[in-house]
N, C-alpha and C positions, 0 to 999 in steps of 0.2 A: 448528909452533911456536905457532900461534894456539890450537890445541886444548890444548897444555900450559899456556898462560897461563890459559885458561878453567878448566881442571881445578884449577890452583893457586888461583885466586880462589874457586872453589866450595869447595875444601878449607878455606881460611881462613875463609870464611863459616860453614861447618858447625862448625869448631872454636870460633868465636866464639859461636855459638848454644849449643853444649854447655857452654861456660864460663859463660855467663849462666845457663843452666838449672840448673847445679849448686847455685846458691844456694837454689833451690826444693827440692832433694832433702833439705835439712836439715829442712824442714817436714813431711816425710812420716813417718808412723809406721813403726815397725820391724816390719812384718808380712811374713811369707813367704807366697808363693802356693803352693797345692797343687792339682794336678789331681785331680778326683774322677771315677772311672769306676765305674758301677753295673753289678751283675750280678743277674739275677733269681734269687730264692731260693725259688721256689714253682712248682708246675705248675698252680696255680689261677688261670686267666685272670680270672675274675670278681673274686676277691679283689685281684689285682694292679690291675685297672682301677678298682676302687673306691678303692683307696689313691692312685692316680695323681692324682686330682682334688685331694685335700687336699695332696699333695706339691707339686703345681704351684703352689698358692697360697702355700705356704711358700717355695718357690724364688723366686717373685716378690717376696715381702717381703724376703728376704735380699738380693736383687738391688737393690731400692730403697734399702736402707740401706748398700749398698756392701760387704757381707760376701762376696757371690759376684759373679763377673763372667764375661763371655764364655760364656754358656750356649749350647750346641750341641745340636740335636735332629735325629735322622734322620727326616725327614718321610715317607720311603718305607716305613719299618718300622712295622708295626702290632702290637698285642698281643692280637689275637683268640685266638691260641694262644700260651701262654707255656710255656717249658721251663726248669726249674731249671738254672742255669749259663749261660744265654744273656746276652749283653750287653744291657742296657737301652738305650733309644733316646736318653737324655739324658746329657750330659757337661758339666761346668762347672769353673771354678776357684774356690777358696775362699781368702780371705785370713785368716790367723790368726797370732798371735805364736808358737805352737808347734803341733806336730801334735796334742798333747793337747787344745788349745783347738778345733782344727778337728774332731776326733773328737767332742768334747762337743756341738758344734752339729749335726753330722751324725747322731749317735745319737738326737737328738730329732726327726728328720724322720720323717714318716708312713711312708715305705717301710721304714725300719728298725724303728720302733716296732711296726708291724703284721707284721714279719718276712716281708715279701714281696720284699725286695731287700737286698743287701749292697753295700758300696762298697770300693774300693781307693783309697788316698790316695798320691799321688806328689808329693814335694816338687819344685817346679820353680824355686824361688828368688825373687828380687826382680826387678822390672822393670829391664831393663838400663840405661835412661836414668837411673834414680835412683842408679846407682852412680858417676856422674861428679861 
């Protein structure tokens, strides 16, 4: 019985929290989040590694201004040898109003402009908390 009461109180507290937070959801912009997965589009490791430095700087700037988030890197994978079609070692989420807007940003990134990698865009929606 005591556990049921504690569970009930916790449920009420969480519901109250979500009710309060919904006011803040109105203040968020209407952007969708897209997962960006990169594939290597060259067999030239030197070209790829030269482009990675500029690409990393661009990713950092986009992260600082809130356009991309949750950048993941496979720290065990190296690019001493690259093979066309391999998955690159970085993945992140990009926020944009449309997939066209996301593609416009990504198409200007060094890996794409230098034709050493391509991306696949997966729409994942909006942050679940913002839907309350």
